[in-house]
Structures are given as structure tokens and as C-alpha cells.
C-alpha positions in Angstrom: 199.8 110.2 71.5 197.4 108.2 73.5 195.3 105.7 71.5 191.5 105.7 72.2 190.0 102.6 73.7 188.2 101.9 70.4 191.5 102.1 68.5 193.0 99.6 71.0 190.1 97.2 70.5 190.3 97.5 66.7 194.1 97.0 66.9 193.5 93.8 68.9 190.8 92.6 66.6 192.9 90.8 63.9 195.2 88.9 66.4 192.1 87.9 68.5 190.3 86.7 65.4 193.3 84.7 64.3 193.7 83.3 67.8 190.0 82.2 67.9 190.3 80.7 64.4 193.4 78.8 65.4 191.8 77.5 68.6 188.7 76.3 66.6 191.0 74.6 64.0 192.8 72.8 66.8 189.5 71.6 68.3 188.3 70.5 64.9 191.5 68.6 64.2 191.1 66.8 67.5 187.7 65.7 66.5 189.1 63.8 63.5 187.5 62.9 60.2 184.5 64.8 58.8 181.1 63.0 59.2 180.6 62.9 55.4 183.8 60.8 55.0 182.7 58.5 57.9 179.2 58.0 56.4 180.8 56.8 53.1 182.8 54.2 55.0 179.9 53.0 57.2 177.7 52.5 54.1 179.9 49.6 53.1 179.4 47.7 56.4 176.6 45.2 57.0 176.6 46.4 60.6 175.7 50.0 59.7 172.0 50.0 58.7 171.1 53.4 57.4 174.8 54.5 57.3 175.4 54.4 61.1 176.7 51.5 63.2 174.4 49.8 65.7 174.3 47.3 68.5 172.5 44.0 67.8 170.8 44.1 71.3 168.2 46.7 72.2 169.0 49.3 74.8 168.0 49.0 78.4 165.6 51.5 80.1 167.1 54.5 81.8 166.0 56.0 85.2 163.5 58.8 85.0 165.7 61.7 86.3 165.2 65.4 85.8 167.8 67.5 84.0 168.7 69.1 87.3 169.3 65.8 88.9 171.6 64.7 86.0 173.4 68.0 86.1 174.1 67.7 89.8 175.4 64.1 89.3 177.7 65.3 86.6 179.0 68.2 88.6 179.8 66.1 91.6 181.2 63.0 89.9 184.9 64.1 90.0 184.7 64.9 93.7 183.1 61.6 94.4 185.6 59.7 92.2 188.7 61.3 93.5 191.2 59.2 95.4 191.9 60.4 99.0 195.7 60.6 98.3 198.3 60.1 95.6 197.8 57.0 93.4 200.8 54.7 93.9 202.6 54.2 90.6 205.4 51.9 89.4 208.0 53.0 86.9 209.0 49.8 85.1 211.6 49.3 82.3 209.3 48.9 79.4 211.9 49.2 76.6 212.8 45.5 76.1 210.3 43.1 77.6 209.0 40.5 75.1 207.6 37.6 77.2 205.2 34.9 76.0 202.6 36.7 78.1 203.0 39.9 80.1 200.9 43.0 80.8 201.9 46.5 81.9 198.8 48.6 82.8 199.3 52.4 82.5 195.8 53.3 83.8 192.3 53.3 82.2 192.5 50.9 79.2 196.1 51.6 78.2 198.0 48.3 78.5 201.3 47.2 77.0 200.8 43.5 76.1 203.6 41.1 75.4 202.1 38.2 73.5 204.4 35.5 72.2 207.3 38.0 72.0 205.3 40.8 70.3 204.4 44.1 71.9 200.9 45.4 71.5 199.7 48.7 73.1 196.0 49.1 73.7 194.0 52.3 73.6 197.0 54.5 74.4 196.1 57.7 76.3 198.8 60.0 77.7 197.1 63.3 77.6 196.0 65.2 80.7 192.4 65.4 79.7 189.9 63.4 77.5 188.4 66.1 75.4 188.8 67.8 72.1 188.9 71.2 73.8 192.2 72.1 75.6 191.7 72.7 79.3 188.2 71.1 79.4 186.9 67.6 80.0 187.8 64.9 82.6 191.3 65.3 84.0 193.6 62.5 84.9 193.7 61.4 88.6 197.3 60.3 88.2 200.2 61.0 85.9 201.2 58.5 83.2 203.6 56.0 85.0 206.1 56.3 82.1 206.7 58.7 79.3 205.8 57.7 75.7 209.5 58.1 74.9 210.4 55.4 77.5 208.2 52.7 75.9 210.7 51.5 73.4 209.5 49.9 70.2 205.9 48.8 69.8 204.8 46.4 67.1 201.0 47.2 67.1 198.8 50.0 68.5 195.4 48.5 69.0 192.3 50.7 69.3 188.8 49.7 70.4 186.8 52.7 69.4 187.0 56.4 68.8 185.8 58.0 72.1 188.3 60.5 73.5 189.3 58.3 76.5 190.3 55.5 74.0 191.5 57.4 70.9 193.7 60.4 71.9 195.1 62.4 69.0 198.3 63.7 70.7 199.2 60.2 71.8 198.5 58.7 68.4 200.5 61.4 66.6 203.5 60.9 69.0 203.4 57.1 68.6 203.2 57.5 64.8 206.3 59.7 64.8 208.4 57.8 67.4 207.6 54.2 66.6 207.2 52.0 63.5 204.0 50.5 64.9 201.0 49.5 62.8 197.7 50.8 64.0 194.9 48.2 64.1 191.5 49.8 64.4 187.7 49.2 63.9 186.2 50.2 60.6 186.0 54.0 60.1 188.6 54.8 62.8 191.3 54.8 60.3 189.8 57.9 58.7 190.6 59.8 62.0 194.2 58.6 61.9 194.7 59.6 58.2 193.3 63.0 59.1 196.0 63.3 61.7 198.8 62.4 59.3 199.2 58.7 60.0 200.2 57.0 56.7 197.6 54.7 55.2 200.0 51.8 54.9 200.4 51.8 58.7 196.6 51.5 59.3 194.7 48.2 59.3 190.9 48.5 59.6 188.5 45.6 60.3 184.8 45.2 60.8 183.2 42.7 63.2 184.2 39.1 62.5 187.1 40.1 60.3 190.8 39.3 61.1 194.3 40.5 60.2 197.6 38.8 60.6 200.5 41.0 61.6 204.0 40.3 63.0 202.9 36.7 63.7 199.8 37.7 65.6 196.2 37.4 64.5 193.9 40.3 65.4 190.2 39.4 65.2 187.7 42.2 65.4 184.8 41.1 67.6 181.3 42.4 68.4 180.9 44.5 71.6 178.0 46.4 73.1 178.8 50.1 73.1 178.7 53.2 70.8 181.1 55.6 69.1 181.4 59.2 68.0 183.7 62.2 68.6 181.2 65.0 67.7 177.4 65.5 68.0 176.7 62.5 65.8 176.9 59.0 67.4 177.9 55.7 65.8 179.8 57.1 62.9 182.6 54.5 63.3 182.6 50.9 64.5 183.4 49.9 68.1 184.9 46.6 68.9 186.6 44.1 71.2 189.6 42.3 69.9 191.1 38.8 70.1 194.9 39.0 69.9 196.3 35.5 69.4 199.8 34.2 68.8 201.1 30.7 68.4 200.6 29.8 72.1 198.7 32.7 73.8 195.4 34.5 73.3 194.2 37.7 74.9 190.7 39.3 74.8 190.7 43.1 74.8 187.2 44.4 75.6 187.7 48.1 75.1 184.3 49.4 76.3 181.3 47.1 76.6 178.0 46.7 78.4 176.7 43.3 79.6 175.8 41.3 76.6 175.0 37.8 75.3 177.9 38.3 72.8 180.4 37.4 75.5 179.1 33.9 75.7 179.1 33.6 71.9 182.6 35.0 71.7 183.8 32.5 74.4 182.3 29.6 72.5 183.7 30.6 69.1 187.0 32.2 70.0 187.9 31.1 73.6 189.5 30.2 75.8 191.6 33.2 76.6 194.8 33.3 78.7 194.1 36.9 79.7 191.1 39.2 79.4 191.1 43.0 79.8 187.6 43.8 80.9 186.3 47.3 82.0 185.0 47.5 85.6 184.6 51.3 86.0 182.4 54.2 84.8 179.2 52.2 85.2 176.0 54.2 86.0 172.3 53.8 85.9 172.2 56.5 83.3 173.9 54.2 80.8 173.2 50.6 82.0 174.0 48.9 78.7 177.3 50.4 77.6 179.6 49.9 80.6 179.7 46.7 82.7 179.5 46.9 86.4 182.2 44.9 88.2 179.9 42.0 88.7 178.9 42.0 85.0 182.6 42.3 84.0 183.5 39.2 86.0 180.5 37.4 84.5 181.7 38.4 81.0 185.2 37.0 81.8 183.6 33.7 82.8 181.5 33.6 79.7 184.5 34.4 77.6 186.3 31.3 79.0 189.1 33.5 80.4 191.8 32.3 82.7 193.1 35.5 84.2 191.2 38.8 84.3 192.9 42.2 84.4 190.3 44.9 85.4 190.6 48.1 83.4 188.7 51.3 82.8 189.0 52.6 86.4 191.4 54.6 88.7 192.6 57.2 86.1 189.5 59.3 85.2 186.3 60.0 87.1 183.8 59.1 84.4 181.1 57.4 86.5 179.3 58.4 89.7 180.9 55.8 92.0 183.8 56.1 94.5 187.3 55.8 93.2 188.1 52.4 94.7 184.6 51.0 94.4 185.1 49.2 91.1 188.2 47.4 92.4 186.6 46.3 95.6 183.5 45.1 93.9 185.6 43.2 91.3 187.6 41.5 94.0 184.4 40.4 95.8 182.8 39.1 92.6 185.9 37.3 91.5 186.2 35.5 94.8 182.6 34.4 94.6 183.1 33.0 91.1 186.6 31.6 91.6 188.1 34.0 89.0 191.9 34.7 89.1 192.7 38.4 88.9 195.8 40.3 87.8 195.9 43.5 89.9 198.9 45.6 88.8 199.5 49.1 90.0 199.5 51.6 87.2 202.9 51.1 85.6 203.5 47.6 87.1 204.5 44.8 84.7 203.2 41.4 85.4 204.8 38.4 83.6 201.8 36.2 83.5 203.4 33.4 81.5 205.5 32.4 84.6 203.5 30.3 87.0 205.6 31.5 89.9 205.2 35.2 89.0 203.0 37.5 91.1 199.6 38.6 90.0 199.6 41.9 91.9 197.5 42.7 95.0 194.9 45.2 96.2 197.3 48.1 95.9 194.6 50.8 96.0 194.2 50.1 99.7 197.6 51.7 100.2 195.9 55.0 99.3 194.2 56.7 102.2 190.5 55.8 102.0 191.2 53.5 99.1 190.0 50.4 101.0 186.7 51.9 102.1 183.7 49.6 101.8 182.2 49.6 98.3 178.7 50.8 98.0 176.2 49.0 95.8 
């Protein structure tokens, strides 16, 4: 007997509803902790007036653009930010390195740091997209240089804030299962991790100007100029830069930041730094105070009293409106003008910075067709 179209629809109704509900649950799980739980945590912080976290410096004026102009910019940014060819990758042995100071950049702000023999992984992101919704959101421009299973043991996973391109649920869950790492995060971000099944005794949360000592390293939570949020509400958790210091070495991990007077204060109070990880990409006139331009990033490194600067937050996702290689080219120009030493690893390349005779990398992006095109201002 043939079933009527209505009967077919009714028959599909329950499985379809279950599928939609399951998809919605997956998206909600990716978003992390409920806002009510985050508000309770924020209420205990002196940096969260009214229950939400805030920058100490006022925002800068935005350009007067129409909604149509902004929409056009957003639709075209991936095309403009694409490399002209495959991004060259290195595949290092990352299972055993424990140098006094070394860095392996995996793209964006994911870096495996070796500091006085300890291994610290910053803002790990191995997913294909940065979004709570599967199949949507900015897509990677290159594959991860190595699999998470090839990283070996990690002592600490260090997170700067809870945006999707810095706090990735699948990566966090995999690291929690495959390593014994402690997760060091800004205040409030631990609630996301607990929601995803990370045990509370593996999570260390700190607010600005607070520190924690783990595995012989001191992690100091520092002020940065940015914002946070994984849903429609902003600033529900703290955002931060970090000082990671061992007995002989110190590294500054900026996460995300805009140009700010805080960099000079941090340099005076916590510098000098042997290495700084400073973002140089995804800048735009639409958000002038939350992402540094390459020139502002170099100036921040100088203010921080840094020795070597490793430019991050570029090459992996098209999040700004600039060309793919523009951040790197502008950073090189600014660094040369200010006499700043750069570390320029390919994604996946390990640089042992504690060895005076070791290389610091080179402008590898020029190996990509079109990668050495003149940078526009």
C-alpha cells in the first residue's frame, strides 16, 4: 500500500524533531556555561562593575558606515584574506622538546612554549571552523601542522579568553582526555570548561593581577584591552594577557589586545620578557581598539620590554579585511624601523630561542604565490 505524502511527513516528524533538538543541544554545549552562572562569578570581581567585565580605557570612535557597507566587507573578507596558494607547513617532532626557551607556532595564537623545561600550550585550536554551529563560521586557511595526538604530554594549557578562535570546545575536550595538563584560564572561563566535563581540580582561574604557581612556573594574569563572550551577551568572562615565568625565562602571551597604555605599565612592572606573543592580524577600522595593527603590535612589544617578538593571530583565519600576508609584511617593516628582533616560524616550525646560534625563521609567506605582495596601508 502506498503511503500518502502526509503520512510520510508525519512519519518523519519525530526523527526530524529529534535531529533538530540534538543539533540545538550540540550548539548550546559549544557555547559553554549559562549566562546566569557567569554573572555570579563576575559579581565577585573588582573588574566587573554591574556584573560584567570591562576595559579600563574608553573605546575609540568607529567609522560611520552603513549596514550595507559592513555586510559587503564581511562577505568579501575571506576572499581578500585568502593566500594565493597552499600555506607551507612544517611537521616537527613535538613529543619530547623541553628546552629553556622554544616556541612551536601552529597558526593563529596556538603556540607550544617550552619554558625552563616545561611545556605550555596557548589558546589551542584544532577545529576546522571557529563557530558554535557545525559547518558555519570562519574556516581554516591551512590544516593543523600536527595532530593533537602527536603533541605528547603538555604541562599547562593556557587560555587568554573565551572567543571561539581562542577557546575551542572539541580541542579542549580532546586535550583533557589525552593529557594530564592543568588548564589556566581567566576568571569565569573555568565555568565553560566544567560544563564540558573538565574536572575542577584541573582548572586554575585567575583575575587580573593574580598569579598561580604550577610545575615550577608562575602564571600572572594581566590586564589586556579586548572583550569576551560566546553568545549574545558580551563581557561575561574575563579576558587577559599572561606572564609565564620560570627560574630563568619569561614569556608574555597577549592573546587578543588593542593598543593600550597597559603595555607600558606591564613592561615596567613585569618586564623584561625574553619572548612576546603579540597579535598582528584581524585589525580593522570597525574595531580599532580590540586588535592591534602590526605597527601597534611592535610598539606594544617595545613597551613591554620584550627581546624577541613572535607575531601571532594571522595566516590561519580570515577575520579582518586585509590581505593574507599584509600583517606579516607590515610587521617586518615596523620591526626593522624599531630595531625589534622577530621570530618568524612557519606554522609547525619549532624555534629553539634559548640557543644564540639557532635560527629565528624567515619571511616564509613569500614562498606562497602572491604572499610577498606589497602591503597596503
